mmCIF file as gemmi writes it, N, C-alpha and C atoms, coordinates in Angstrom:
data_model
loop_
_atom_site.group_PDB
_atom_site.id
_atom_site.type_symbol
_atom_site.label_atom_id
_atom_site.label_alt_id
_atom_site.label_comp_id
_atom_site.label_asym_id
_atom_site.label_entity_id
_atom_site.label_seq_id
_atom_site.pdbx_PDB_ins_code
_atom_site.Cartn_x
_atom_site.Cartn_y
_atom_site.Cartn_z
_atom_site.occupancy
_atom_site.B_iso_or_equiv
_atom_site.pdbx_formal_charge
_atom_site.auth_seq_id
_atom_site.auth_asym_id
_atom_site.pdbx_PDB_model_num
ATOM 1 N N . MET Axp A 1 ? -53.147 -5.428 5.973 1 0 ? 1 A 1
ATOM 2 C CA . MET Axp A 1 ? -52.559 -5.782 4.7 1 0 ? 1 A 1
ATOM 3 C C . MET Axp A 1 ? -52.014 -4.518 4.035 1 0 ? 1 A 1
ATOM 4 N N . LEU Axp A 2 ? -50.812 -4.607 3.506 1 0 ? 2 A 1
ATOM 5 C CA . LEU Axp A 2 ? -50.23 -3.461 2.831 1 0 ? 2 A 1
ATOM 6 C C . LEU Axp A 2 ? -50.759 -3.372 1.408 1 0 ? 2 A 1
ATOM 7 N N . ALA Axp A 3 ? -51.053 -2.185 0.981 1 0 ? 3 A 1
ATOM 8 C CA . ALA Axp A 3 ? -51.537 -1.957 -0.376 1 0 ? 3 A 1
ATOM 9 C C . ALA Axp A 3 ? -50.364 -1.939 -1.347 1 0 ? 3 A 1
ATOM 10 N N . ASP Axp A 4 ? -50.663 -2.214 -2.603 1 0 ? 4 A 1
ATOM 11 C CA . ASP Axp A 4 ? -49.625 -2.114 -3.631 1 0 ? 4 A 1
ATOM 12 C C . ASP Axp A 4 ? -49.065 -0.705 -3.63 1 0 ? 4 A 1
ATOM 13 N N . GLY Axp A 5 ? -47.76 -0.579 -3.739 1 0 ? 5 A 1
ATOM 14 C CA . GLY Axp A 5 ? -47.129 0.726 -3.768 1 0 ? 5 A 1
ATOM 15 C C . GLY Axp A 5 ? -47.043 1.386 -2.409 1 0 ? 5 A 1
ATOM 16 N N . GLU Axp A 6 ? -47.146 0.595 -1.333 1 0 ? 6 A 1
ATOM 17 C CA . GLU Axp A 6 ? -47.066 1.145 0.028 1 0 ? 6 A 1
ATOM 18 C C . GLU Axp A 6 ? -45.788 1.96 0.174 1 0 ? 6 A 1
ATOM 19 N N . SER Axp A 7 ? -45.909 3.132 0.78 1 0 ? 7 A 1
ATOM 20 C CA . SER Axp A 7 ? -44.737 3.991 0.917 1 0 ? 7 A 1
ATOM 21 C C . SER Axp A 7 ? -44.458 4.378 2.369 1 0 ? 7 A 1
ATOM 22 N N . ASP Axp A 8 ? -45.124 3.752 3.318 1 0 ? 8 A 1
ATOM 23 C CA . ASP Axp A 8 ? -44.894 4.05 4.735 1 0 ? 8 A 1
ATOM 24 C C . ASP Axp A 8 ? -43.604 3.353 5.179 1 0 ? 8 A 1
ATOM 25 N N . PRO Axp A 9 ? -42.525 4.105 5.412 1 0 ? 9 A 1
ATOM 26 C CA . PRO Axp A 9 ? -41.244 3.482 5.746 1 0 ? 9 A 1
ATOM 27 C C . PRO Axp A 9 ? -41.295 2.623 7.007 1 0 ? 9 A 1
ATOM 28 N N . LEU Axp A 10 ? -42.07 3.033 7.996 1 0 ? 10 A 1
ATOM 29 C CA . LEU Axp A 10 ? -42.16 2.251 9.232 1 0 ? 10 A 1
ATOM 30 C C . LEU Axp A 10 ? -42.865 0.923 8.99 1 0 ? 10 A 1
ATOM 31 N N . ALA Axp A 11 ? -43.978 0.953 8.27 1 0 ? 11 A 1
ATOM 32 C CA . ALA Axp A 11 ? -44.7 -0.281 7.965 1 0 ? 11 A 1
ATOM 33 C C . ALA Axp A 11 ? -43.825 -1.24 7.172 1 0 ? 11 A 1
ATOM 34 N N . LEU Axp A 12 ? -43.093 -0.711 6.215 1 0 ? 12 A 1
ATOM 35 C CA . LEU Axp A 12 ? -42.213 -1.556 5.41 1 0 ? 12 A 1
ATOM 36 C C . LEU Axp A 12 ? -41.061 -2.115 6.246 1 0 ? 12 A 1
ATOM 37 N N . ALA Axp A 13 ? -40.525 -1.331 7.169 1 0 ? 13 A 1
ATOM 38 C CA . ALA Axp A 13 ? -39.445 -1.807 8.034 1 0 ? 13 A 1
ATOM 39 C C . ALA Axp A 13 ? -39.943 -2.93 8.945 1 0 ? 13 A 1
ATOM 40 N N . LEU Axp A 14 ? -41.144 -2.784 9.489 1 0 ? 14 A 1
ATOM 41 C CA . LEU Axp A 14 ? -41.697 -3.83 10.35 1 0 ? 14 A 1
ATOM 42 C C . LEU Axp A 14 ? -41.972 -5.109 9.562 1 0 ? 14 A 1
ATOM 43 N N . LEU Axp A 15 ? -42.435 -4.966 8.345 1 0 ? 15 A 1
ATOM 44 C CA . LEU Axp A 15 ? -42.646 -6.134 7.497 1 0 ? 15 A 1
ATOM 45 C C . LEU Axp A 15 ? -41.311 -6.806 7.191 1 0 ? 15 A 1
ATOM 46 N N . ASP Axp A 16 ? -40.303 -6.02 6.861 1 0 ? 16 A 1
ATOM 47 C CA . ASP Axp A 16 ? -38.978 -6.568 6.583 1 0 ? 16 A 1
ATOM 48 C C . ASP Axp A 16 ? -38.404 -7.257 7.821 1 0 ? 16 A 1
ATOM 49 N N . TYR Axp A 17 ? -38.678 -6.708 9.001 1 0 ? 17 A 1
ATOM 50 C CA . TYR Axp A 17 ? -38.225 -7.305 10.265 1 0 ? 17 A 1
ATOM 51 C C . TYR Axp A 17 ? -38.831 -8.699 10.433 1 0 ? 17 A 1
ATOM 52 N N . ASP Axp A 18 ? -40.126 -8.826 10.19 1 0 ? 18 A 1
ATOM 53 C CA . ASP Axp A 18 ? -40.778 -10.139 10.293 1 0 ? 18 A 1
ATOM 54 C C . ASP Axp A 18 ? -40.227 -11.104 9.252 1 0 ? 18 A 1
ATOM 55 N N . LEU Axp A 19 ? -40.045 -10.63 8.044 1 0 ? 19 A 1
ATOM 56 C CA . LEU Axp A 19 ? -39.509 -11.487 6.987 1 0 ? 19 A 1
ATOM 57 C C . LEU Axp A 19 ? -38.079 -11.915 7.285 1 0 ? 19 A 1
ATOM 58 N N . ALA Axp A 20 ? -37.315 -11.07 7.955 1 0 ? 20 A 1
ATOM 59 C CA . ALA Axp A 20 ? -35.945 -11.422 8.322 1 0 ? 20 A 1
ATOM 60 C C . ALA Axp A 20 ? -35.921 -12.647 9.238 1 0 ? 20 A 1
ATOM 61 N N . PHE Axp A 21 ? -36.871 -12.729 10.164 1 0 ? 21 A 1
ATOM 62 C CA . PHE Axp A 21 ? -36.932 -13.897 11.044 1 0 ? 21 A 1
ATOM 63 C C . PHE Axp A 21 ? -37.251 -15.158 10.259 1 0 ? 21 A 1
ATOM 64 N N . LEU Axp A 22 ? -38.115 -15.046 9.275 1 0 ? 22 A 1
ATOM 65 C CA . LEU Axp A 22 ? -38.41 -16.207 8.435 1 0 ? 22 A 1
ATOM 66 C C . LEU Axp A 22 ? -37.175 -16.64 7.647 1 0 ? 22 A 1
ATOM 67 N N . ARG Axp A 23 ? -36.421 -15.675 7.138 1 0 ? 23 A 1
ATOM 68 C CA . ARG Axp A 23 ? -35.194 -16.009 6.404 1 0 ? 23 A 1
ATOM 69 C C . ARG Axp A 23 ? -34.166 -16.659 7.332 1 0 ? 23 A 1
ATOM 70 N N . ILE Axp A 24 ? -34.101 -16.221 8.581 1 0 ? 24 A 1
ATOM 71 C CA . ILE Axp A 24 ? -33.178 -16.833 9.533 1 0 ? 24 A 1
ATOM 72 C C . ILE Axp A 24 ? -33.545 -18.293 9.757 1 0 ? 24 A 1
ATOM 73 N N . VAL Axp A 25 ? -34.819 -18.577 9.922 1 0 ? 25 A 1
ATOM 74 C CA . VAL Axp A 25 ? -35.251 -19.962 10.132 1 0 ? 25 A 1
ATOM 75 C C . VAL Axp A 25 ? -34.91 -20.815 8.913 1 0 ? 25 A 1
ATOM 76 N N . ARG Axp A 26 ? -35.135 -20.278 7.739 1 0 ? 26 A 1
ATOM 77 C CA . ARG Axp A 26 ? -34.883 -21.053 6.513 1 0 ? 26 A 1
ATOM 78 C C . ARG Axp A 26 ? -33.406 -21.165 6.173 1 0 ? 26 A 1
ATOM 79 N N . GLU Axp A 27 ? -32.651 -20.085 6.366 1 0 ? 27 A 1
ATOM 80 C CA . GLU Axp A 27 ? -31.264 -20.038 5.901 1 0 ? 27 A 1
ATOM 81 C C . GLU Axp A 27 ? -30.235 -20.143 7.016 1 0 ? 27 A 1
ATOM 82 N N . GLY Axp A 28 ? -30.619 -19.8 8.247 1 0 ? 28 A 1
ATOM 83 C CA . GLY Axp A 28 ? -29.683 -19.862 9.364 1 0 ? 28 A 1
ATOM 84 C C . GLY Axp A 28 ? -28.584 -18.816 9.322 1 0 ? 28 A 1
ATOM 85 N N . ARG Axp A 29 ? -28.808 -17.731 8.577 1 0 ? 29 A 1
ATOM 86 C CA . ARG Axp A 29 ? -27.796 -16.674 8.472 1 0 ? 29 A 1
ATOM 87 C C . ARG Axp A 29 ? -28.304 -15.379 9.087 1 0 ? 29 A 1
ATOM 88 N N . PRO Axp A 30 ? -27.397 -14.538 9.599 1 0 ? 30 A 1
ATOM 89 C CA . PRO Axp A 30 ? -27.808 -13.236 10.129 1 0 ? 30 A 1
ATOM 90 C C . PRO Axp A 30 ? -28.512 -12.407 9.05 1 0 ? 30 A 1
ATOM 91 N N . GLN Axp A 31 ? -29.417 -11.559 9.485 1 0 ? 31 A 1
ATOM 92 C CA . GLN Axp A 31 ? -30.163 -10.688 8.579 1 0 ? 31 A 1
ATOM 93 C C . GLN Axp A 31 ? -30.057 -9.253 9.075 1 0 ? 31 A 1
ATOM 94 N N . THR Axp A 32 ? -30.009 -8.319 8.155 1 0 ? 32 A 1
ATOM 95 C CA . THR Axp A 32 ? -29.965 -6.905 8.494 1 0 ? 32 A 1
ATOM 96 C C . THR Axp A 32 ? -31.264 -6.249 8.062 1 0 ? 32 A 1
ATOM 97 N N . VAL Axp A 33 ? -31.827 -5.452 8.963 1 0 ? 33 A 1
ATOM 98 C CA . VAL Axp A 33 ? -33.078 -4.751 8.687 1 0 ? 33 A 1
ATOM 99 C C . VAL Axp A 33 ? -32.865 -3.263 8.923 1 0 ? 33 A 1
ATOM 100 N N . ALA Axp A 34 ? -33.29 -2.447 7.979 1 0 ? 34 A 1
ATOM 101 C CA . ALA Axp A 34 ? -33.165 -0.992 8.088 1 0 ? 34 A 1
ATOM 102 C C . ALA Axp A 34 ? -34.457 -0.409 8.651 1 0 ? 34 A 1
ATOM 103 N N . PHE Axp A 35 ? -34.319 0.542 9.58 1 0 ? 35 A 1
ATOM 104 C CA . PHE Axp A 35 ? -35.45 1.264 10.15 1 0 ? 35 A 1
ATOM 105 C C . PHE Axp A 35 ? -35.27 2.751 9.865 1 0 ? 35 A 1
ATOM 106 N N . PRO Axp A 36 ? -36.378 3.487 9.697 1 0 ? 36 A 1
ATOM 107 C CA . PRO Axp A 36 ? -36.279 4.909 9.377 1 0 ? 36 A 1
ATOM 108 C C . PRO Axp A 36 ? -35.853 5.781 10.558 1 0 ? 36 A 1
ATOM 109 N N . GLY Axp A 37 ? -35.628 5.201 11.701 1 0 ? 37 A 1
ATOM 110 C CA . GLY Axp A 37 ? -35.195 5.922 12.902 1 0 ? 37 A 1
ATOM 111 C C . GLY Axp A 37 ? -34.905 4.921 13.995 1 0 ? 37 A 1
ATOM 112 N N . ASN Axp A 38 ? -34.74 5.386 15.201 1 0 ? 38 A 1
ATOM 113 C CA . ASN Axp A 38 ? -34.462 4.518 16.341 1 0 ? 38 A 1
ATOM 114 C C . ASN Axp A 38 ? -35.616 3.539 16.524 1 0 ? 38 A 1
ATOM 115 N N . PRO Axp A 39 ? -35.37 2.22 16.438 1 0 ? 39 A 1
ATOM 116 C CA . PRO Axp A 39 ? -36.462 1.259 16.549 1 0 ? 39 A 1
ATOM 117 C C . PRO Axp A 39 ? -36.924 0.99 17.985 1 0 ? 39 A 1
ATOM 118 N N . ALA Axp A 40 ? -36.167 1.392 18.995 1 0 ? 40 A 1
ATOM 119 C CA . ALA Axp A 40 ? -36.533 1.097 20.385 1 0 ? 40 A 1
ATOM 120 C C . ALA Axp A 40 ? -37.918 1.636 20.758 1 0 ? 40 A 1
ATOM 121 N N . PRO Axp A 41 ? -38.238 2.918 20.504 1 0 ? 41 A 1
ATOM 122 C CA . PRO Axp A 41 ? -39.575 3.397 20.853 1 0 ? 41 A 1
ATOM 123 C C . PRO Axp A 41 ? -40.689 2.681 20.076 1 0 ? 41 A 1
ATOM 124 N N . ILE Axp A 42 ? -40.369 2.234 18.885 1 0 ? 42 A 1
ATOM 125 C CA . ILE Axp A 42 ? -41.355 1.515 18.069 1 0 ? 42 A 1
ATOM 126 C C . ILE Axp A 42 ? -41.713 0.193 18.738 1 0 ? 42 A 1
ATOM 127 N N . PHE Axp A 43 ? -40.682 -0.576 19.122 1 0 ? 43 A 1
ATOM 128 C CA . PHE Axp A 43 ? -40.936 -1.877 19.741 1 0 ? 43 A 1
ATOM 129 C C . PHE Axp A 43 ? -41.548 -1.73 21.131 1 0 ? 43 A 1
ATOM 130 N N . GLU Axp A 44 ? -41.175 -0.691 21.853 1 0 ? 44 A 1
ATOM 131 C CA . GLU Axp A 44 ? -41.769 -0.449 23.171 1 0 ? 44 A 1
ATOM 132 C C . GLU Axp A 44 ? -43.267 -0.167 23.04 1 0 ? 44 A 1
ATOM 133 N N . ALA Axp A 45 ? -43.649 0.637 22.063 1 0 ? 45 A 1
ATOM 134 C CA . ALA Axp A 45 ? -45.061 0.946 21.859 1 0 ? 45 A 1
ATOM 135 C C . ALA Axp A 45 ? -45.826 -0.3 21.43 1 0 ? 45 A 1
ATOM 136 N N . LEU Axp A 46 ? -45.263 -1.074 20.524 1 0 ? 46 A 1
ATOM 137 C CA . LEU Axp A 46 ? -45.945 -2.281 20.076 1 0 ? 46 A 1
ATOM 138 C C . LEU Axp A 46 ? -46.098 -3.293 21.207 1 0 ? 46 A 1
ATOM 139 N N . ALA Axp A 47 ? -45.091 -3.401 22.075 1 0 ? 47 A 1
ATOM 140 C CA . ALA Axp A 47 ? -45.173 -4.313 23.224 1 0 ? 47 A 1
ATOM 141 C C . ALA Axp A 47 ? -46.272 -3.888 24.188 1 0 ? 47 A 1
ATOM 142 N N . ALA Axp A 48 ? -46.566 -2.601 24.239 1 0 ? 48 A 1
ATOM 143 C CA . ALA Axp A 48 ? -47.616 -2.074 25.114 1 0 ? 48 A 1
ATOM 144 C C . ALA Axp A 48 ? -48.964 -1.991 24.383 1 0 ? 48 A 1
ATOM 145 N N . ALA Axp A 49 ? -49.044 -2.585 23.186 1 0 ? 49 A 1
ATOM 146 C CA . ALA Axp A 49 ? -50.26 -2.565 22.368 1 0 ? 49 A 1
ATOM 147 C C . ALA Axp A 49 ? -50.712 -1.138 22.059 1 0 ? 49 A 1
ATOM 148 N N . GLU Axp A 50 ? -49.735 -0.273 21.765 1 0 ? 50 A 1
ATOM 149 C CA . GLU Axp A 50 ? -50.009 1.119 21.4 1 0 ? 50 A 1
ATOM 150 C C . GLU Axp A 50 ? -49.454 1.388 20.012 1 0 ? 50 A 1
ATOM 151 N N . LEU Axp A 51 ? -49.96 2.427 19.388 1 0 ? 51 A 1
ATOM 152 C CA . LEU Axp A 51 ? -49.407 2.839 18.103 1 0 ? 51 A 1
ATOM 153 C C . LEU Axp A 51 ? -48.017 3.419 18.321 1 0 ? 51 A 1
ATOM 154 N N . PRO Axp A 52 ? -47.064 3.057 17.481 1 0 ? 52 A 1
ATOM 155 C CA . PRO Axp A 52 ? -45.724 3.611 17.652 1 0 ? 52 A 1
ATOM 156 C C . PRO Axp A 52 ? -45.675 5.086 17.285 1 0 ? 52 A 1
ATOM 157 N N . PRO Axp A 53 ? -44.752 5.814 17.917 1 0 ? 53 A 1
ATOM 158 C CA . PRO Axp A 53 ? -44.593 7.23 17.58 1 0 ? 53 A 1
ATOM 159 C C . PRO Axp A 53 ? -43.942 7.364 16.2 1 0 ? 53 A 1
ATOM 160 N N . PRO Axp A 54 ? -44.034 8.533 15.609 1 0 ? 54 A 1
ATOM 161 C CA . PRO Axp A 54 ? -43.322 8.746 14.339 1 0 ? 54 A 1
ATOM 162 C C . PRO Axp A 54 ? -41.824 8.521 14.535 1 0 ? 54 A 1
ATOM 163 N N . SER Axp A 55 ? -41.197 7.943 13.529 1 0 ? 55 A 1
ATOM 164 C CA . SER Axp A 55 ? -39.76 7.682 13.608 1 0 ? 55 A 1
ATOM 165 C C . SER Axp A 55 ? -38.99 8.987 13.603 1 0 ? 55 A 1
ATOM 166 N N . GLU Axp A 56 ? -37.986 9.057 14.463 1 0 ? 56 A 1
ATOM 167 C CA . GLU Axp A 56 ? -37.151 10.256 14.545 1 0 ? 56 A 1
ATOM 168 C C . GLU Axp A 56 ? -35.692 9.868 14.436 1 0 ? 56 A 1
ATOM 169 N N . GLY Axp A 57 ? -34.906 10.802 13.978 1 0 ? 57 A 1
ATOM 170 C CA . GLY Axp A 57 ? -33.469 10.597 13.922 1 0 ? 57 A 1
ATOM 171 C C . GLY Axp A 57 ? -33.018 9.951 12.629 1 0 ? 57 A 1
ATOM 172 N N . PRO Axp A 58 ? -31.731 9.676 12.57 1 0 ? 58 A 1
ATOM 173 C CA . PRO Axp A 58 ? -31.172 9.076 11.357 1 0 ? 58 A 1
ATOM 174 C C . PRO Axp A 58 ? -31.599 7.614 11.223 1 0 ? 58 A 1
ATOM 175 N N . PRO Axp A 59 ? -31.494 7.058 10.02 1 0 ? 59 A 1
ATOM 176 C CA . PRO Axp A 59 ? -31.831 5.648 9.818 1 0 ? 59 A 1
ATOM 177 C C . PRO Axp A 59 ? -30.947 4.73 10.673 1 0 ? 59 A 1
ATOM 178 N N . TRP Axp A 60 ? -31.522 3.626 11.079 1 0 ? 60 A 1
ATOM 179 C CA . TRP Axp A 60 ? -30.805 2.606 11.845 1 0 ? 60 A 1
ATOM 180 C C . TRP Axp A 60 ? -30.809 1.31 11.07 1 0 ? 60 A 1
ATOM 181 N N . GLU Axp A 61 ? -29.799 0.476 11.326 1 0 ? 61 A 1
ATOM 182 C CA . GLU Axp A 61 ? -29.786 -0.886 10.816 1 0 ? 61 A 1
ATOM 183 C C . GLU Axp A 61 ? -29.63 -1.829 11.993 1 0 ? 61 A 1
ATOM 184 N N . LEU Axp A 62 ? -30.458 -2.871 12.023 1 0 ? 62 A 1
ATOM 185 C CA . LEU Axp A 62 ? -30.366 -3.899 13.051 1 0 ? 62 A 1
ATOM 186 C C . LEU Axp A 62 ? -29.873 -5.185 12.408 1 0 ? 62 A 1
ATOM 187 N N . GLU Axp A 63 ? -28.92 -5.825 13.036 1 0 ? 63 A 1
ATOM 188 C CA . GLU Axp A 63 ? -28.503 -7.147 12.587 1 0 ? 63 A 1
ATOM 189 C C . GLU Axp A 63 ? -29.163 -8.158 13.513 1 0 ? 63 A 1
ATOM 190 N N . ILE Axp A 64 ? -29.948 -9.044 12.935 1 0 ? 64 A 1
ATOM 191 C CA . ILE Axp A 64 ? -30.639 -10.075 13.695 1 0 ? 64 A 1
ATOM 192 C C . ILE Axp A 64 ? -29.864 -11.369 13.506 1 0 ? 64 A 1
ATOM 193 N N . LEU Axp A 65 ? -29.43 -11.944 14.613 1 0 ? 65 A 1
ATOM 194 C CA . LEU Axp A 65 ? -28.598 -13.142 14.565 1 0 ? 65 A 1
ATOM 195 C C . LEU Axp A 65 ? -29.424 -14.394 14.783 1 0 ? 65 A 1
ATOM 196 N N . PRO Axp A 66 ? -29.037 -15.499 14.132 1 0 ? 66 A 1
ATOM 197 C CA . PRO Axp A 66 ? -29.748 -16.76 14.349 1 0 ? 66 A 1
ATOM 198 C C . PRO Axp A 66 ? -29.594 -17.224 15.798 1 0 ? 66 A 1
ATOM 199 N N . ASP Axp A 67 ? -30.615 -17.894 16.28 1 0 ? 67 A 1
ATOM 200 C CA . ASP Axp A 67 ? -30.593 -18.478 17.612 1 0 ? 67 A 1
ATOM 201 C C . ASP Axp A 67 ? -30.353 -19.978 17.44 1 0 ? 67 A 1
ATOM 202 N N . SER Axp A 68 ? -30.536 -20.711 18.477 1 0 ? 68 A 1
ATOM 203 C CA . SER Axp A 68 ? -30.29 -22.152 18.404 1 0 ? 68 A 1
ATOM 204 C C . SER Axp A 68 ? -31.564 -22.906 18.031 1 0 ? 68 A 1
ATOM 205 N N . PHE Axp A 69 ? -32.212 -22.513 16.933 1 0 ? 69 A 1
ATOM 206 C CA . PHE Axp A 69 ? -33.362 -23.252 16.439 1 0 ? 69 A 1
ATOM 207 C C . PHE Axp A 69 ? -33.18 -23.499 14.954 1 0 ? 69 A 1
ATOM 208 N N . SER Axp A 70 ? -33.946 -24.428 14.454 1 0 ? 70 A 1
ATOM 209 C CA . SER Axp A 70 ? -33.872 -24.755 13.036 1 0 ? 70 A 1
ATOM 210 C C . SER Axp A 70 ? -35.282 -24.904 12.487 1 0 ? 70 A 1
ATOM 211 N N . LEU Axp A 71 ? -35.397 -25.084 11.2 1 0 ? 71 A 1
ATOM 212 C CA . LEU Axp A 71 ? -36.678 -25.265 10.554 1 0 ? 71 A 1
ATOM 213 C C . LEU Axp A 71 ? -37.398 -26.487 11.126 1 0 ? 71 A 1
ATOM 214 N N . GLU Axp A 72 ? -36.649 -27.516 11.484 1 0 ? 72 A 1
ATOM 215 C CA . GLU Axp A 72 ? -37.249 -28.729 12.045 1 0 ? 72 A 1
ATOM 216 C C . GLU Axp A 72 ? -37.972 -28.45 13.36 1 0 ? 72 A 1
ATOM 217 N N . ASP Axp A 73 ? -37.53 -27.471 14.116 1 0 ? 73 A 1
ATOM 218 C CA . ASP Axp A 73 ? -38.208 -27.123 15.37 1 0 ? 73 A 1
ATOM 219 C C . ASP Axp A 73 ? -39.64 -26.675 15.126 1 0 ? 73 A 1
ATOM 220 N N . PHE Axp A 74 ? -39.926 -26.195 13.941 1 0 ? 74 A 1
ATOM 221 C CA . PHE Axp A 74 ? -41.257 -25.68 13.641 1 0 ? 74 A 1
ATOM 222 C C . PHE Axp A 74 ? -42.087 -26.655 12.812 1 0 ? 74 A 1
ATOM 223 N N . THR Axp A 75 ? -41.495 -27.771 12.395 1 0 ? 75 A 1
ATOM 224 C CA . THR Axp A 75 ? -42.212 -28.706 11.538 1 0 ? 75 A 1
ATOM 225 C C . THR Axp A 75 ? -42.481 -30.048 12.202 1 0 ? 75 A 1
ATOM 226 N N . THR Axp A 76 ? -41.978 -30.275 13.405 1 0 ? 76 A 1
ATOM 227 C CA . THR Axp A 76 ? -42.214 -31.536 14.098 1 0 ? 76 A 1
ATOM 228 C C . THR Axp A 76 ? -43.367 -31.395 15.076 1 0 ? 76 A 1
ATOM 229 N N . ASN Axp A 77 ? -43.892 -32.487 15.506 1 0 ? 77 A 1
ATOM 230 C CA . ASN Axp A 77 ? -44.989 -32.496 16.464 1 0 ? 77 A 1
ATOM 231 C C . ASN Axp A 77 ? -44.496 -32.804 17.87 1 0 ? 77 A 1
ATOM 232 N N . ALA Axp A 78 ? -43.219 -32.552 18.129 1 0 ? 78 A 1
ATOM 233 C CA . ALA Axp A 78 ? -42.651 -32.861 19.439 1 0 ? 78 A 1
ATOM 234 C C . ALA Axp A 78 ? -43.289 -31.964 20.5 1 0 ? 78 A 1
ATOM 235 N N . LEU Axp A 79 ? -43.56 -32.557 21.664 1 0 ? 79 A 1
ATOM 236 C CA . LEU Axp A 79 ? -44.131 -31.794 22.777 1 0 ? 79 A 1
ATOM 237 C C . LEU Axp A 79 ? -43.11 -31.553 23.833 1 0 ? 79 A 1
């Protein structure tokens, strides 16, 4: 859980990344997320269940595009 006044740019970027996916499901529009450096090493470390390295380099922006799903895909009991 993030504390009030959290100032860790990486933690905030990862939270914004997760929230962007929720906004895509609700709104169906592309979302842009800013990272404090190259996000590739961050996601590689997280995929390997390791702590990500410190962010390096200039800030990056990722545009996350909607896929072919909708809010109904997550609210129905279809099997």
